[in-house]
C-alpha positions as CSV (number, residue, x, y, z in Angstrom):
1,M,39.0,47.2,-1.2
2,T,36.7,45.5,-3.6
3,Q,33.3,44.7,-2.1
4,L,32.5,41.0,-1.6
5,P,29.4,39.5,-3.3
6,K,26.2,39.3,-1.3
7,T,25.6,35.6,-0.5
8,P,22.9,35.3,2.2
9,L,22.1,31.7,1.5
10,L,25.7,30.6,1.1
11,D,26.5,32.3,4.4
12,Q,24.4,29.6,6.0
13,V,26.4,26.7,4.5
14,T,29.8,25.9,5.9
15,Y,29.8,22.1,5.3
16,P,27.6,19.7,3.2
17,A,25.6,18.9,6.3
18,D,24.3,22.5,6.3
19,L,23.5,22.2,2.6
20,R,21.3,19.1,3.2
21,K,19.1,21.2,5.6
22,L,18.1,23.5,2.7
23,E,14.9,23.1,0.8
24,D,15.3,21.9,-2.8
25,R,13.7,25.2,-4.0
26,D,16.7,27.1,-2.4
27,L,19.4,25.2,-4.3
28,P,19.2,27.3,-7.6
29,Q,19.8,30.4,-5.5
30,L,22.7,28.7,-3.7
31,A,24.2,27.8,-7.1
32,R,24.1,31.4,-8.2
33,E,25.8,32.5,-4.9
34,V,28.5,29.9,-5.3
35,R,29.2,31.1,-8.8
36,D,29.4,34.7,-7.6
37,E,31.8,33.7,-4.8
38,M,34.0,31.7,-7.1
39,I,34.2,34.4,-9.8
40,D,35.2,36.9,-7.2
41,A,37.9,34.6,-5.7
42,V,39.4,33.7,-9.1
43,S,39.4,37.3,-10.2
44,R,41.8,38.0,-7.3
45,T,44.0,34.9,-7.4
46,G,43.7,33.5,-10.9
47,G,43.0,29.9,-11.5
48,H,40.7,27.5,-13.5
49,L,37.4,29.3,-13.7
50,G,35.5,27.6,-16.4
51,A,35.8,24.1,-15.1
52,G,34.4,25.0,-11.8
53,L,31.6,27.1,-13.2
54,G,30.4,24.2,-15.2
55,V,29.9,21.8,-12.2
56,V,28.3,24.1,-9.6
57,E,24.9,22.4,-9.8
58,L,26.5,19.0,-10.1
59,T,28.6,19.6,-7.0
60,I,25.7,20.9,-5.0
61,A,23.6,17.9,-6.1
62,I,26.3,15.3,-5.1
63,H,26.8,16.9,-1.6
64,S,23.0,17.0,-1.2
65,V,22.4,13.4,-2.1
66,F,25.4,11.6,-0.7
67,D,26.7,11.6,2.8
68,T,30.1,13.2,2.3
69,P,32.8,12.9,3.7
70,D,31.7,9.3,4.7
71,D,30.8,8.7,1.1
72,R,33.9,9.4,-1.0
73,L,33.8,12.0,-3.8
74,I,36.7,12.1,-6.3
75,F,37.1,14.7,-9.0
76,D,39.2,13.8,-12.0
77,V,42.2,16.2,-12.5
78,G,40.7,18.6,-9.9
79,H,40.4,21.8,-12.0
80,Q,36.7,21.8,-11.2
81,C,37.0,21.5,-7.4
82,Y,36.6,25.2,-6.4
83,P,32.8,24.9,-5.8
84,H,33.5,21.7,-3.8
85,K,36.0,23.6,-1.6
86,I,33.6,26.5,-1.0
87,L,31.0,24.0,0.3
88,T,33.4,21.9,2.4
89,G,34.6,24.2,5.1
90,R,37.2,26.2,3.0
91,R,35.2,29.2,1.9
92,D,37.0,31.4,4.4
93,R,40.3,30.6,2.5
94,I,39.0,30.5,-1.0
95,R,40.7,33.8,-1.8
96,T,44.1,32.2,-1.1
97,L,43.7,29.7,-4.0
98,R,47.1,28.8,-5.6
99,Q,48.9,31.3,-3.3
100,E,51.8,30.6,-0.9
101,D,50.4,28.8,2.2
102,G,47.0,29.0,0.6
103,L,44.5,26.5,-0.8
104,S,45.7,24.1,-3.5
105,G,44.2,24.5,-6.9
106,F,43.4,20.8,-6.9
107,T,41.9,18.4,-4.3
108,R,44.5,17.6,-1.6
109,R,44.2,14.9,1.0
110,A,46.2,16.9,3.6
111,E,43.8,19.9,3.2
112,S,40.5,18.3,4.0
113,E,38.7,15.0,4.8
114,Y,36.4,15.9,1.9
115,D,39.3,15.3,-0.4
116,P,39.9,11.6,-0.3
117,F,42.2,11.6,-3.3
118,G,44.9,14.0,-4.3
119,A,44.2,14.8,-8.0
120,A,46.1,16.8,-10.6
121,H,46.7,14.2,-13.4
122,S,44.0,13.2,-15.8
123,S,42.0,10.0,-16.0
124,T,42.9,8.6,-12.6
125,S,39.5,9.1,-10.8
126,I,37.8,5.8,-11.7
127,S,40.9,3.8,-10.7
128,A,41.1,5.6,-7.4
129,G,37.4,5.2,-6.8
130,L,37.5,1.5,-7.7
131,G,40.3,1.0,-5.1
132,M,38.2,2.7,-2.4
133,A,35.1,0.8,-3.4
134,I,36.9,-2.5,-3.1
135,A,38.5,-1.5,0.3
136,A,35.0,-0.5,1.6
137,D,33.6,-3.9,0.5
138,L,36.5,-5.8,2.2
139,D,35.9,-3.7,5.3
140,K,32.1,-4.5,5.2
141,N,31.4,-0.8,4.9
142,D,28.4,0.4,2.8
143,R,29.9,3.8,1.9
144,R,29.4,4.9,-1.6
145,V,32.2,6.1,-3.9
146,I,31.5,8.7,-6.6
147,A,34.0,9.5,-9.4
148,V,33.4,12.6,-11.6
149,I,35.3,12.5,-14.9
150,G,35.1,14.6,-18.1
151,D,34.7,13.3,-21.6
152,G,38.3,14.4,-22.4
153,A,39.7,12.3,-19.5
154,M,37.5,9.4,-20.5
155,S,39.6,9.0,-23.7
156,A,42.6,7.7,-21.7
157,G,43.4,4.0,-21.4
158,M,43.6,4.2,-17.6
159,A,39.9,5.2,-17.5
160,Y,38.9,2.3,-19.8
161,E,40.9,-0.2,-17.8
162,A,39.3,1.0,-14.6
163,L,35.8,0.7,-16.1
164,N,36.6,-2.8,-17.3
165,N,37.8,-3.9,-13.9
166,A,34.9,-2.2,-12.1
167,G,32.4,-4.1,-14.2
168,A,34.3,-7.4,-13.8
169,L,34.4,-7.0,-10.0
170,D,30.8,-5.7,-9.8
171,A,32.1,-2.9,-7.6
172,R,29.8,-0.4,-5.8
173,L,31.2,2.5,-7.7
174,I,29.3,5.5,-9.3
175,V,30.9,7.1,-12.2
176,I,29.5,10.5,-13.3
177,L,30.4,11.5,-16.8
178,N,30.7,15.3,-17.2
179,D,30.3,15.4,-20.9
180,N,31.0,19.1,-21.4
181,D,33.1,18.8,-24.6
182,M,36.0,20.7,-22.8
183,S,39.6,19.7,-22.4
184,I,43.1,21.1,-23.0
185,A,42.9,19.9,-26.6
186,P,39.7,19.0,-28.5
187,P,38.5,15.6,-27.5
188,T,39.0,13.0,-30.2
189,G,38.2,9.3,-30.9
190,A,35.3,7.0,-30.9
191,M,34.0,7.9,-27.4
192,S,33.9,11.6,-28.1
193,A,32.2,11.0,-31.5
194,Y,29.6,8.8,-29.8
195,L,28.8,11.3,-27.1
196,A,28.5,14.0,-29.8
197,R,26.0,11.9,-31.7
198,L,23.9,11.3,-28.6
199,A,23.7,15.1,-28.0
200,S,22.7,15.8,-31.6
201,G,20.7,12.7,-32.4
202,R,17.1,12.4,-33.6
203,T,15.7,11.8,-30.1
204,Y,17.2,14.8,-28.5
205,M,16.4,17.0,-31.5
206,G,12.8,15.9,-31.3
207,F,12.6,17.0,-27.7
208,R,14.2,20.3,-28.5
209,D,11.7,21.0,-31.4
210,F,8.8,20.0,-29.1
211,G,10.1,22.5,-26.5
212,K,10.3,25.3,-29.0
213,K,6.7,24.7,-30.3
214,L,5.4,24.5,-26.7
215,T,7.2,27.8,-25.8
216,A,5.6,29.5,-28.8
217,Y,2.2,28.3,-27.8
218,L,2.4,29.1,-24.1
219,G,4.5,32.3,-24.3
220,K,8.0,33.5,-23.7
221,N,7.7,33.8,-19.9
222,I,8.2,30.0,-19.5
223,D,11.0,29.7,-22.1
224,R,13.7,29.1,-19.5
225,A,11.6,26.4,-17.7
226,I,10.9,24.6,-21.0
227,T,14.6,24.7,-22.0
228,R,15.6,23.2,-18.7
229,A,13.0,20.5,-19.0
230,V,14.2,19.6,-22.5
231,E,17.8,19.4,-21.3
232,H,16.8,17.1,-18.4
233,A,14.9,15.0,-20.9
234,R,18.0,14.7,-23.0
235,G,19.9,13.4,-20.0
236,Y,17.3,10.8,-19.2
237,V,16.8,9.6,-22.7
238,T,20.4,9.5,-23.9
239,G,22.2,9.0,-20.7
240,G,24.5,11.8,-21.9
241,T,25.6,15.0,-20.3
242,M,25.4,16.0,-16.7
């Protein structure tokens, strides 16, 4: 039998409430262990590996900051939900992904209270989140609703319509754009072109060049830290990728 990855920190986390007890300095280690766990699981069952690997830090951050499941977290499509499942009480079944009587490859309401919306189709997350946000407002509930959507899914009319309605209604809805330039087919259109310009524009390139010069001056040992700082700066300045 193949040996399971060693995950001492992840072993302490069954639900997001456990995650919130960790120190911030422990979260990078947790992210590495979640990745190891997911790679091992998908190597046995098959599934959508890349989408989940790309949102490990984002998933950890959301569950750290927001009070899930009281706050509602919706993943568009759902291919990227494997880290979410590992952190929400389903790690013991993660090696049954997409198997008969096993875990679904997408979010599924019947599976967990942490899955408030059953995804699989693209571009539905903002509409679903808007409905939940309006319902919470009518119920005088201050819960927060978070929709995570990719740049490919953002190109659909349903997503634009939902954004338009959310703005008109001044809904308490948080939309996180996972601008990773990944989808079944290459993303096209004005939105994709605009996001690409943000990521390659003069402001970001200036930060990147500054980081390279600083690394050369201070030495190679801090190259990784400088690179991460520049990436964070790009997010703050351009409002672009997560």
